N, C-alpha and C positions, 0 to 999 in steps of 0.2 A: 520532299520535293521530287516529283517524277520526271527525269531528264527526256529530251526528245531522243528519238532514236536517229532520223535522219533528216536531210533537207529534201530528198527524193527517195522515196522508197524503191523505184526500179534501178538505181544505180549503187554500185558497191562503193560506198564511202569511208574515206579514212579520216580518222580525228589526228590533230597532230597538236603538240603543245610543247615546252620546253622549261628547262629549271635550271636555276643559277644565275639568271641575266644579271641580277643586282650584286653578285657576289663581289669580294675584293681577290679571293683566291680561288684556284680550281677550275676546270672544263666547265664548258656550258653544255647541258644534255638535252636531248630532245628525244620524243617517242612518237610512232605512228601507229596507230591501231586500227584494225578493221574487224569489228564485233557483227556477229549474226543478228539477224532481226528479233530473236527471241530472248536475246542476252538481256538480263535483269539483276541487277544486285541493289537492294534497298538502300544500301549504305553508299553507293556509287555518287560521288560529287568531286568537285574541284577539291585536288589534293589539300589545298590550303585551308580546307574547311573540316580535314578531318586530323585525327591524333596521327603520330607516328605508327602506334601500334595497328590502327584500322588500316592505315594505308599499306603496311608490311602483310596484312592478313588478307587485303583485296588482291595483292600482286600476282599471287600464285594462281587465284581463281581468273584473273583477267588474261594470263598468259595461256592457261589452260582451255580456256574456252574461245578465245579471239580465233577469228577466221585465220588472221596473221598480225603479227606486230613488230617493230624492228625499233633499236635503239640507236641514235647518232651521237658523236661527242666531238666538239671543239675544244682544242687544249687551250690553256691560257697563253701559250706563245701565240697561236693563231688568233686569238681574240686581239692582241696586241697589235698584229700584223694587218687586220681587216676590220676592225671594231666591233663593238658587241652586238650590234644589230645584224650586220652581215653575217657574223659568227650565228647568231641564233637562227637564221635561214639557212645556213650552210648545215647545221645540226640536224634541222628538220629535214633539208634535201638527203643527207646521209643516213637517216632513219627510214626515211621512204625508201631509199637504195637496198636497204636491208630486206624490204618486202619480198617474198617470192613472186610477186606479180604487181603490175602495175593497176593503181585503185583508179577507180573512174571519176572521182571528184575528191577533193581535199578539204576538209574543214578545219580551219586555221584558228587557233585561239589568239586573237588580238586584232589589231587594225591594219598591218601590213604584212606582205610575203613576196618574196622574188619567185615569180611564176615559175613553173616547171612546164616544158612545152608539152602540148598533148594531153596535158590534164587540168581541167577546170577547176577553181578553188575559191572557196567563199571564207573572207575572213570575218570572225565574229568577235567582238569585244565581249569579254567575259563568258566566251564559248564553254570553258572549261565546268561552269554551273549551268549551262544549257543542252548540251550534247552528251550523250553516252559514251561515244568515242574519243571525245576531247577529254572527257575526265577520266577516262581510263588512261590515256596517254598522260595526261599529267600525273597519275599516281604512279606509272612507270618510270617517266622522265625523273620525278622526284626521289624515288627510292633508289634507282640505281645511281643517281649523283651522290646521293646520301652515303650510299655503301663507298664509293670511292673517296669522298672526304674522310671516313672513317679509317680507310686504308694509308691515306696519306698523313693522317693525323698520326699514326704509329713513327712515322719518321720525323715529324714536324711537331711535336705535343705542345711546344710553347704557344702556338697560335690558337689551341683551343677549339681546333676544326670538328672534333669529336662533338662539342656543343652547338657551335656558331654555324657549322657547314659552311665556313667562307663568307658568310655574310658579315657585313659592316658593325658587329658590335663593339661597344666600349673598349671590352677587354681585349677584342681581337687589334683594334687599331692601336690601343697601348702596345701590344705585342710588337707590332710591326714598328713603332717608333723606338722599342727598346733594342730589338734583335734585327732590325731591318727586314726587307722582302726575302721571301723564300724562292725556289724555281718556279714554285706553282702560282705564285702572285701575279697578278695582272698589272703591269708595271705602267699602263697608259691610264689607270683609275685613281682618280684622286683619293686620297687616304692612303694609298701605297706608296706613291713617290709624289710630294706636294709640288706642283709646278706654279 
């Protein structure tokens, strides 16, 4: 499937997506990516439609050929303080802040966003399967977050983050019941501390 380049060819558009929103542990990551008009990768698609090997093979190409890209991170503790929706927006804002210049328009995967003054935005449900820059952002956000969960797994192997990446798999939930929550768990999430 050929993904669209832009909504408006005359503007420097930035695609944004997050990863890790539904996890019980670990941070939420977001990426912001501005691609050149001639950027094309046959495999480029929503990160959820790609294998792990494909995602990691595409990441260095995206990083090398993008006009600009940035990563934003919000910790589990911050998620508990402000809630996951606001944390997702904050991660996107932090990713955009990492860019060397302000984009002229934002393409946001999803149906809601906390606007940034002076930058118009479009929310696109399923945007990571429709626009190249959002698909690229989804790949960066997912792979960088997976890297972090692999790192955290070395200190907390009982939770199986190497395999589940913090998502609520049966084995992960069972490990929480047996061992309790780690410092990287989201304590406000159902399945971590039942309320």
